[in-house]
mmJSON file of the N, C-alpha and C atoms, coordinates in Angstrom:
{"data_MODEL":{"atom_site":{
"group_PDB":["ATOM","ATOM","ATOM","ATOM","ATOM","ATOM","ATOM","ATOM","ATOM","ATOM","ATOM","ATOM","ATOM","ATOM","ATOM","ATOM","ATOM","ATOM","ATOM","ATOM","ATOM","ATOM","ATOM","ATOM","ATOM","ATOM","ATOM","ATOM","ATOM","ATOM","ATOM","ATOM","ATOM","ATOM","ATOM","ATOM","ATOM","ATOM","ATOM","ATOM","ATOM","ATOM","ATOM","ATOM","ATOM","ATOM","ATOM","ATOM","ATOM","ATOM","ATOM","ATOM","ATOM","ATOM","ATOM","ATOM","ATOM","ATOM","ATOM","ATOM","ATOM","ATOM","ATOM","ATOM","ATOM","ATOM","ATOM","ATOM","ATOM","ATOM","ATOM","ATOM","ATOM","ATOM","ATOM","ATOM","ATOM","ATOM","ATOM","ATOM","ATOM","ATOM","ATOM","ATOM","ATOM","ATOM","ATOM","ATOM","ATOM","ATOM","ATOM","ATOM","ATOM","ATOM","ATOM","ATOM","ATOM","ATOM","ATOM","ATOM","ATOM","ATOM","ATOM","ATOM","ATOM","ATOM","ATOM","ATOM","ATOM","ATOM","ATOM","ATOM","ATOM","ATOM","ATOM","ATOM","ATOM","ATOM","ATOM","ATOM","ATOM","ATOM","ATOM","ATOM","ATOM","ATOM","ATOM","ATOM","ATOM","ATOM","ATOM","ATOM","ATOM","ATOM","ATOM","ATOM","ATOM","ATOM","ATOM","ATOM","ATOM","ATOM","ATOM","ATOM","ATOM","ATOM","ATOM","ATOM","ATOM","ATOM","ATOM","ATOM","ATOM","ATOM","ATOM","ATOM","ATOM","ATOM","ATOM","ATOM","ATOM","ATOM","ATOM","ATOM","ATOM","ATOM","ATOM","ATOM","ATOM","ATOM","ATOM","ATOM","ATOM","ATOM","ATOM","ATOM","ATOM","ATOM","ATOM","ATOM"],
"id":[1,2,3,4,5,6,7,8,9,10,11,12,13,14,15,16,17,18,19,20,21,22,23,24,25,26,27,28,29,30,31,32,33,34,35,36,37,38,39,40,41,42,43,44,45,46,47,48,49,50,51,52,53,54,55,56,57,58,59,60,61,62,63,64,65,66,67,68,69,70,71,72,73,74,75,76,77,78,79,80,81,82,83,84,85,86,87,88,89,90,91,92,93,94,95,96,97,98,99,100,101,102,103,104,105,106,107,108,109,110,111,112,113,114,115,116,117,118,119,120,121,122,123,124,125,126,127,128,129,130,131,132,133,134,135,136,137,138,139,140,141,142,143,144,145,146,147,148,149,150,151,152,153,154,155,156,157,158,159,160,161,162,163,164,165,166,167,168,169,170,171,172,173,174,175,176,177,178,179,180],
"type_symbol":["N","C","C","N","C","C","N","C","C","N","C","C","N","C","C","N","C","C","N","C","C","N","C","C","N","C","C","N","C","C","N","C","C","N","C","C","N","C","C","N","C","C","N","C","C","N","C","C","N","C","C","N","C","C","N","C","C","N","C","C","N","C","C","N","C","C","N","C","C","N","C","C","N","C","C","N","C","C","N","C","C","N","C","C","N","C","C","N","C","C","N","C","C","N","C","C","N","C","C","N","C","C","N","C","C","N","C","C","N","C","C","N","C","C","N","C","C","N","C","C","N","C","C","N","C","C","N","C","C","N","C","C","N","C","C","N","C","C","N","C","C","N","C","C","N","C","C","N","C","C","N","C","C","N","C","C","N","C","C","N","C","C","N","C","C","N","C","C","N","C","C","N","C","C","N","C","C","N","C","C"],
"label_atom_id":["N","CA","C","N","CA","C","N","CA","C","N","CA","C","N","CA","C","N","CA","C","N","CA","C","N","CA","C","N","CA","C","N","CA","C","N","CA","C","N","CA","C","N","CA","C","N","CA","C","N","CA","C","N","CA","C","N","CA","C","N","CA","C","N","CA","C","N","CA","C","N","CA","C","N","CA","C","N","CA","C","N","CA","C","N","CA","C","N","CA","C","N","CA","C","N","CA","C","N","CA","C","N","CA","C","N","CA","C","N","CA","C","N","CA","C","N","CA","C","N","CA","C","N","CA","C","N","CA","C","N","CA","C","N","CA","C","N","CA","C","N","CA","C","N","CA","C","N","CA","C","N","CA","C","N","CA","C","N","CA","C","N","CA","C","N","CA","C","N","CA","C","N","CA","C","N","CA","C","N","CA","C","N","CA","C","N","CA","C","N","CA","C","N","CA","C","N","CA","C","N","CA","C","N","CA","C","N","CA","C"],
"label_alt_id":[null,null,null,null,null,null,null,null,null,null,null,null,null,null,null,null,null,null,null,null,null,null,null,null,null,null,null,null,null,null,null,null,null,null,null,null,null,null,null,null,null,null,null,null,null,null,null,null,null,null,null,null,null,null,null,null,null,null,null,null,null,null,null,null,null,null,null,null,null,null,null,null,null,null,null,null,null,null,null,null,null,null,null,null,null,null,null,null,null,null,null,null,null,null,null,null,null,null,null,null,null,null,null,null,null,null,null,null,null,null,null,null,null,null,null,null,null,null,null,null,null,null,null,null,null,null,null,null,null,null,null,null,null,null,null,null,null,null,null,null,null,null,null,null,null,null,null,null,null,null,null,null,null,null,null,null,null,null,null,null,null,null,null,null,null,null,null,null,null,null,null,null,null,null,null,null,null,null,null,null],
"label_comp_id":["MET","MET","MET","VAL","VAL","VAL","GLY","GLY","GLY","THR","THR","THR","PRO","PRO","PRO","GLY","GLY","GLY","GLY","GLY","GLY","ALA","ALA","ALA","GLN","GLN","GLN","ALA","ALA","ALA","VAL","VAL","VAL","GLY","GLY","GLY","GLY","GLY","GLY","ALA","ALA","ALA","ILE","ILE","ILE","GLY","GLY","GLY","ALA","ALA","ALA","ASN","ASN","ASN","PRO","PRO","PRO","VAL","VAL","VAL","ALA","ALA","ALA","TYR","TYR","TYR","LEU","LEU","LEU","ILE","ILE","ILE","PRO","PRO","PRO","CYS","CYS","CYS","HIS","HIS","HIS","ARG","ARG","ARG","VAL","VAL","VAL","LEU","LEU","LEU","ARG","ARG","ARG","SER","SER","SER","VAL","VAL","VAL","GLY","GLY","GLY","GLY","GLY","GLY","PHE","PHE","PHE","GLY","GLY","GLY","GLY","GLY","GLY","TYR","TYR","TYR","GLN","GLN","GLN","TRP","TRP","TRP","GLY","GLY","GLY","ALA","ALA","ALA","ASP","ASP","ASP","ARG","ARG","ARG","LYS","LYS","LYS","MET","MET","MET","ALA","ALA","ALA","MET","MET","MET","LEU","LEU","LEU","MET","MET","MET","TRP","TRP","TRP","GLU","GLU","GLU","HIS","HIS","HIS","GLY","GLY","GLY","ARG","ARG","ARG","ALA","ALA","ALA","THR","THR","THR","ALA","ALA","ALA","GLY","GLY","GLY"],
"label_asym_id":["A","A","A","A","A","A","A","A","A","A","A","A","A","A","A","A","A","A","A","A","A","A","A","A","A","A","A","A","A","A","A","A","A","A","A","A","A","A","A","A","A","A","A","A","A","A","A","A","A","A","A","A","A","A","A","A","A","A","A","A","A","A","A","A","A","A","A","A","A","A","A","A","A","A","A","A","A","A","A","A","A","A","A","A","A","A","A","A","A","A","A","A","A","A","A","A","A","A","A","A","A","A","A","A","A","A","A","A","A","A","A","A","A","A","A","A","A","A","A","A","A","A","A","A","A","A","A","A","A","A","A","A","A","A","A","A","A","A","A","A","A","A","A","A","A","A","A","A","A","A","A","A","A","A","A","A","A","A","A","A","A","A","A","A","A","A","A","A","A","A","A","A","A","A","A","A","A","A","A","A"],
"label_entity_id":["1","1","1","1","1","1","1","1","1","1","1","1","1","1","1","1","1","1","1","1","1","1","1","1","1","1","1","1","1","1","1","1","1","1","1","1","1","1","1","1","1","1","1","1","1","1","1","1","1","1","1","1","1","1","1","1","1","1","1","1","1","1","1","1","1","1","1","1","1","1","1","1","1","1","1","1","1","1","1","1","1","1","1","1","1","1","1","1","1","1","1","1","1","1","1","1","1","1","1","1","1","1","1","1","1","1","1","1","1","1","1","1","1","1","1","1","1","1","1","1","1","1","1","1","1","1","1","1","1","1","1","1","1","1","1","1","1","1","1","1","1","1","1","1","1","1","1","1","1","1","1","1","1","1","1","1","1","1","1","1","1","1","1","1","1","1","1","1","1","1","1","1","1","1","1","1","1","1","1","1"],
"label_seq_id":[1,1,1,2,2,2,3,3,3,4,4,4,5,5,5,6,6,6,7,7,7,8,8,8,9,9,9,10,10,10,11,11,11,12,12,12,13,13,13,14,14,14,15,15,15,16,16,16,17,17,17,18,18,18,19,19,19,20,20,20,21,21,21,22,22,22,23,23,23,24,24,24,25,25,25,26,26,26,27,27,27,28,28,28,29,29,29,30,30,30,31,31,31,32,32,32,33,33,33,34,34,34,35,35,35,36,36,36,37,37,37,38,38,38,39,39,39,40,40,40,41,41,41,42,42,42,43,43,43,44,44,44,45,45,45,46,46,46,47,47,47,48,48,48,49,49,49,50,50,50,51,51,51,52,52,52,53,53,53,54,54,54,55,55,55,56,56,56,57,57,57,58,58,58,59,59,59,60,60,60],
"pdbx_PDB_ins_code":[null,null,null,null,null,null,null,null,null,null,null,null,null,null,null,null,null,null,null,null,null,null,null,null,null,null,null,null,null,null,null,null,null,null,null,null,null,null,null,null,null,null,null,null,null,null,null,null,null,null,null,null,null,null,null,null,null,null,null,null,null,null,null,null,null,null,null,null,null,null,null,null,null,null,null,null,null,null,null,null,null,null,null,null,null,null,null,null,null,null,null,null,null,null,null,null,null,null,null,null,null,null,null,null,null,null,null,null,null,null,null,null,null,null,null,null,null,null,null,null,null,null,null,null,null,null,null,null,null,null,null,null,null,null,null,null,null,null,null,null,null,null,null,null,null,null,null,null,null,null,null,null,null,null,null,null,null,null,null,null,null,null,null,null,null,null,null,null,null,null,null,null,null,null,null,null,null,null,null,null],
"Cartn_x":[117.509,116.633,116.725,117.414,117.502,118.169,119.196,119.824,120.812,121.211,122.172,123.228,124.513,125.531,125.445,125.413,125.253,123.796,122.862,121.493,120.843,121.25,120.644,121.019,122.232,122.709,121.952,121.683,120.858,119.47,118.902,117.491,117.541,118.529,118.643,118.801,119.566,119.759,118.467,117.757,116.43,115.446,115.418,114.516,114.916,116.196,116.55,116.286,116.164,115.885,114.385,113.548,112.114,111.454,110.885,110.354,108.902,108.246,106.847,106.794,107.355,107.55,106.294,105.197,103.998,103.341,103.399,102.81,103.6,104.912,105.779,106.285,105.746,105.85,107.263,108.168,109.561,109.537,108.611,108.607,108.444,108.067,107.855,109.227,110.312,111.534,112.19,112.552,113.272,114.615,115.46,116.861,116.754,117.783,117.78,117.701,118.21,118.199,116.91,115.981,114.671,114.503,115.534,115.499,114.921,114.524,113.976,115.009,116.171,117.192,116.857,117.502,117.297,115.983,115.395,114.251,114.32,114.121,114.301,113.528,112.402,111.506,111.521,112.419,112.637,112.021,112.562,112.05,110.672,110.386,109.054,107.928,108.159,107.145,107.049,108.158,108.144,107.302,107.497,106.769,105.358,105.019,103.59,102.904,103.547,102.98,102.731,103.759,103.622,102.474,102.354,101.318,99.951,99.82,98.542,98.161,99.074,98.726,98.306,99.076,98.772,97.407,97.011,95.677,94.527,94.753,93.81,93.654,94.826,94.721,94.036,94.175,93.615,92.182,91.745,90.49,89.216,89.385,88.349,87.388],
"Cartn_y":[89.47,90.361,91.772,92.031,93.354,94.331,93.818,94.612,95.627,95.697,96.678,95.9,96.17,95.482,95.658,94.61,94.653,94.77,94.951,95.1,93.975,92.776,91.541,91.542,91.933,91.918,93.003,94.125,95.188,94.695,94.061,93.561,92.406,91.606,90.533,91.158,92.197,92.822,93.486,94.114,94.764,93.63,92.567,91.469,90.871,90.664,90.087,90.933,92.256,93.209,93.417,92.83,93.064,92.496,93.321,92.806,92.259,92.596,92.145,91.397,90.217,89.445,89.194,88.931,88.629,89.854,90.995,92.188,92.825,92.606,93.013,91.66,91.351,89.974,89.512,89.566,89.16,87.635,86.845,85.408,85.115,86.036,85.762,85.897,86.298,86.442,85.106,84.755,83.545,83.718,82.779,82.872,82.81,83.356,83.359,81.949,80.994,79.624,78.906,79.529,79.071,78.512,78.513,77.935,78.93,78.501,79.329,80.201,79.729,80.489,80.536,81.401,81.54,82.325,82.03,82.785,82.798,83.971,84.142,83.121,82.79,81.807,80.436,80.111,78.766,78.443,77.51,77.167,76.584,75.804,75.195,76.246,77.303,78.35,79.102,79.324,80.11,79.281,77.904,77.11,77.13,76.986,77.093,78.352,79.463,80.713,80.824,80.376,80.454,79.52,78.293,77.447,77.882,78.46,79.107,80.179,81.059,82.066,81.484,80.518,79.906,79.27,78.619,78.033,78.968,80.136,81.233,81.846,81.971,82.599,81.619,80.386,79.432,78.875,79.28,78.738,79.187,80.22,80.669,81.441],
"Cartn_z":[87.25,86.481,87.013,88.078,88.625,87.574,86.902,85.891,86.287,87.508,88.015,88.764,88.407,89.172,90.728,91.386,92.844,93.3,92.312,92.663,93.394,92.953,93.612,95.113,95.414,96.823,97.572,96.962,97.657,97.897,96.945,97.178,98.294,98.274,99.274,100.632,100.794,102.03,102.595,101.701,102.049,102.465,101.746,102.049,103.426,103.645,104.906,106.127,105.907,106.992,107.171,106.396,106.384,107.623,108.531,109.746,109.593,108.463,108.245,106.971,106.967,105.744,104.923,105.572,104.722,104.099,104.861,104.386,103.219,103.228,102.149,101.52,100.351,99.902,99.467,100.408,100.024,99.822,100.249,100.047,98.54,97.765,96.343,95.529,96.201,95.509,95.327,94.117,93.87,93.227,93.425,92.859,91.351,90.646,89.16,88.561,89.329,88.826,89.175,89.777,90.1,91.484,92.298,93.638,94.591,95.788,96.827,97.519,97.625,98.418,99.852,100.535,101.994,102.306,103.475,103.907,105.434,105.974,107.442,108.317,107.846,108.655,108.039,107.154,106.667,105.365,104.616,103.276,103.302,104.353,104.456,104.54,105.336,105.462,104.151,103.463,102.251,101.209,101.125,100.172,100.556,101.836,102.209,101.853,101.975,101.633,100.153,99.39,97.897,97.443,97.992,97.674,98.053,99.189,99.602,98.646,98.282,97.258,95.972,95.501,94.28,94.268,95.414,95.504,95.478,96.136,96.097,94.691,94.031,92.619,91.651,91.824,90.889,91.332,92.46,92.996,92.27,91.396,90.559,91.323],
"occupancy":[1.0,1.0,1.0,1.0,1.0,1.0,1.0,1.0,1.0,1.0,1.0,1.0,1.0,1.0,1.0,1.0,1.0,1.0,1.0,1.0,1.0,1.0,1.0,1.0,1.0,1.0,1.0,1.0,1.0,1.0,1.0,1.0,1.0,1.0,1.0,1.0,1.0,1.0,1.0,1.0,1.0,1.0,1.0,1.0,1.0,1.0,1.0,1.0,1.0,1.0,1.0,1.0,1.0,1.0,1.0,1.0,1.0,1.0,1.0,1.0,1.0,1.0,1.0,1.0,1.0,1.0,1.0,1.0,1.0,1.0,1.0,1.0,1.0,1.0,1.0,1.0,1.0,1.0,1.0,1.0,1.0,1.0,1.0,1.0,1.0,1.0,1.0,1.0,1.0,1.0,1.0,1.0,1.0,1.0,1.0,1.0,1.0,1.0,1.0,1.0,1.0,1.0,1.0,1.0,1.0,1.0,1.0,1.0,1.0,1.0,1.0,1.0,1.0,1.0,1.0,1.0,1.0,1.0,1.0,1.0,1.0,1.0,1.0,1.0,1.0,1.0,1.0,1.0,1.0,1.0,1.0,1.0,1.0,1.0,1.0,1.0,1.0,1.0,1.0,1.0,1.0,1.0,1.0,1.0,1.0,1.0,1.0,1.0,1.0,1.0,1.0,1.0,1.0,1.0,1.0,1.0,1.0,1.0,1.0,1.0,1.0,1.0,1.0,1.0,1.0,1.0,1.0,1.0,1.0,1.0,1.0,1.0,1.0,1.0,1.0,1.0,1.0,1.0,1.0,1.0],
"B_iso_or_equiv":[0.0,0.0,0.0,0.0,0.0,0.0,0.0,0.0,0.0,0.0,0.0,0.0,0.0,0.0,0.0,0.0,0.0,0.0,0.0,0.0,0.0,0.0,0.0,0.0,0.0,0.0,0.0,0.0,0.0,0.0,0.0,0.0,0.0,0.0,0.0,0.0,0.0,0.0,0.0,0.0,0.0,0.0,0.0,0.0,0.0,0.0,0.0,0.0,0.0,0.0,0.0,0.0,0.0,0.0,0.0,0.0,0.0,0.0,0.0,0.0,0.0,0.0,0.0,0.0,0.0,0.0,0.0,0.0,0.0,0.0,0.0,0.0,0.0,0.0,0.0,0.0,0.0,0.0,0.0,0.0,0.0,0.0,0.0,0.0,0.0,0.0,0.0,0.0,0.0,0.0,0.0,0.0,0.0,0.0,0.0,0.0,0.0,0.0,0.0,0.0,0.0,0.0,0.0,0.0,0.0,0.0,0.0,0.0,0.0,0.0,0.0,0.0,0.0,0.0,0.0,0.0,0.0,0.0,0.0,0.0,0.0,0.0,0.0,0.0,0.0,0.0,0.0,0.0,0.0,0.0,0.0,0.0,0.0,0.0,0.0,0.0,0.0,0.0,0.0,0.0,0.0,0.0,0.0,0.0,0.0,0.0,0.0,0.0,0.0,0.0,0.0,0.0,0.0,0.0,0.0,0.0,0.0,0.0,0.0,0.0,0.0,0.0,0.0,0.0,0.0,0.0,0.0,0.0,0.0,0.0,0.0,0.0,0.0,0.0,0.0,0.0,0.0,0.0,0.0,0.0],
"pdbx_formal_charge":[null,null,null,null,null,null,null,null,null,null,null,null,null,null,null,null,null,null,null,null,null,null,null,null,null,null,null,null,null,null,null,null,null,null,null,null,null,null,null,null,null,null,null,null,null,null,null,null,null,null,null,null,null,null,null,null,null,null,null,null,null,null,null,null,null,null,null,null,null,null,null,null,null,null,null,null,null,null,null,null,null,null,null,null,null,null,null,null,null,null,null,null,null,null,null,null,null,null,null,null,null,null,null,null,null,null,null,null,null,null,null,null,null,null,null,null,null,null,null,null,null,null,null,null,null,null,null,null,null,null,null,null,null,null,null,null,null,null,null,null,null,null,null,null,null,null,null,null,null,null,null,null,null,null,null,null,null,null,null,null,null,null,null,null,null,null,null,null,null,null,null,null,null,null,null,null,null,null,null,null],
"auth_seq_id":[1,1,1,2,2,2,3,3,3,4,4,4,5,5,5,6,6,6,7,7,7,8,8,8,9,9,9,10,10,10,11,11,11,12,12,12,13,13,13,14,14,14,15,15,15,16,16,16,17,17,17,18,18,18,19,19,19,20,20,20,21,21,21,22,22,22,23,23,23,24,24,24,25,25,25,26,26,26,27,27,27,28,28,28,29,29,29,30,30,30,31,31,31,32,32,32,33,33,33,34,34,34,35,35,35,36,36,36,37,37,37,38,38,38,39,39,39,40,40,40,41,41,41,42,42,42,43,43,43,44,44,44,45,45,45,46,46,46,47,47,47,48,48,48,49,49,49,50,50,50,51,51,51,52,52,52,53,53,53,54,54,54,55,55,55,56,56,56,57,57,57,58,58,58,59,59,59,60,60,60],
"auth_comp_id":["MET","MET","MET","VAL","VAL","VAL","GLY","GLY","GLY","THR","THR","THR","PRO","PRO","PRO","GLY","GLY","GLY","GLY","GLY","GLY","ALA","ALA","ALA","GLN","GLN","GLN","ALA","ALA","ALA","VAL","VAL","VAL","GLY","GLY","GLY","GLY","GLY","GLY","ALA","ALA","ALA","ILE","ILE","ILE","GLY","GLY","GLY","ALA","ALA","ALA","ASN","ASN","ASN","PRO","PRO","PRO","VAL","VAL","VAL","ALA","ALA","ALA","TYR","TYR","TYR","LEU","LEU","LEU","ILE","ILE","ILE","PRO","PRO","PRO","CYS","CYS","CYS","HIS","HIS","HIS","ARG","ARG","ARG","VAL","VAL","VAL","LEU","LEU","LEU","ARG","ARG","ARG","SER","SER","SER","VAL","VAL","VAL","GLY","GLY","GLY","GLY","GLY","GLY","PHE","PHE","PHE","GLY","GLY","GLY","GLY","GLY","GLY","TYR","TYR","TYR","GLN","GLN","GLN","TRP","TRP","TRP","GLY","GLY","GLY","ALA","ALA","ALA","ASP","ASP","ASP","ARG","ARG","ARG","LYS","LYS","LYS","MET","MET","MET","ALA","ALA","ALA","MET","MET","MET","LEU","LEU","LEU","MET","MET","MET","TRP","TRP","TRP","GLU","GLU","GLU","HIS","HIS","HIS","GLY","GLY","GLY","ARG","ARG","ARG","ALA","ALA","ALA","THR","THR","THR","ALA","ALA","ALA","GLY","GLY","GLY"],
"auth_asym_id":["A","A","A","A","A","A","A","A","A","A","A","A","A","A","A","A","A","A","A","A","A","A","A","A","A","A","A","A","A","A","A","A","A","A","A","A","A","A","A","A","A","A","A","A","A","A","A","A","A","A","A","A","A","A","A","A","A","A","A","A","A","A","A","A","A","A","A","A","A","A","A","A","A","A","A","A","A","A","A","A","A","A","A","A","A","A","A","A","A","A","A","A","A","A","A","A","A","A","A","A","A","A","A","A","A","A","A","A","A","A","A","A","A","A","A","A","A","A","A","A","A","A","A","A","A","A","A","A","A","A","A","A","A","A","A","A","A","A","A","A","A","A","A","A","A","A","A","A","A","A","A","A","A","A","A","A","A","A","A","A","A","A","A","A","A","A","A","A","A","A","A","A","A","A","A","A","A","A","A","A"],
"auth_atom_id":["N","CA","C","N","CA","C","N","CA","C","N","CA","C","N","CA","C","N","CA","C","N","CA","C","N","CA","C","N","CA","C","N","CA","C","N","CA","C","N","CA","C","N","CA","C","N","CA","C","N","CA","C","N","CA","C","N","CA","C","N","CA","C","N","CA","C","N","CA","C","N","CA","C","N","CA","C","N","CA","C","N","CA","C","N","CA","C","N","CA","C","N","CA","C","N","CA","C","N","CA","C","N","CA","C","N","CA","C","N","CA","C","N","CA","C","N","CA","C","N","CA","C","N","CA","C","N","CA","C","N","CA","C","N","CA","C","N","CA","C","N","CA","C","N","CA","C","N","CA","C","N","CA","C","N","CA","C","N","CA","C","N","CA","C","N","CA","C","N","CA","C","N","CA","C","N","CA","C","N","CA","C","N","CA","C","N","CA","C","N","CA","C","N","CA","C","N","CA","C","N","CA","C","N","CA","C","N","CA","C"],
"pdbx_PDB_model_num":[1,1,1,1,1,1,1,1,1,1,1,1,1,1,1,1,1,1,1,1,1,1,1,1,1,1,1,1,1,1,1,1,1,1,1,1,1,1,1,1,1,1,1,1,1,1,1,1,1,1,1,1,1,1,1,1,1,1,1,1,1,1,1,1,1,1,1,1,1,1,1,1,1,1,1,1,1,1,1,1,1,1,1,1,1,1,1,1,1,1,1,1,1,1,1,1,1,1,1,1,1,1,1,1,1,1,1,1,1,1,1,1,1,1,1,1,1,1,1,1,1,1,1,1,1,1,1,1,1,1,1,1,1,1,1,1,1,1,1,1,1,1,1,1,1,1,1,1,1,1,1,1,1,1,1,1,1,1,1,1,1,1,1,1,1,1,1,1,1,1,1,1,1,1,1,1,1,1,1,1]
}}}
């Protein structure tokens, strides 16, 4: 959805270099096919962060 040739790679590079992952929500980036893709601190942590956010958003 970036819409610029090579843009997805630029976004991936910036996300990979992010030293404060939770403050800058790079964990919300998903692959175009819907998968999680790589995450510096592992897929389990990425899933936990997304599920925690989802729970807070739907807790009313």
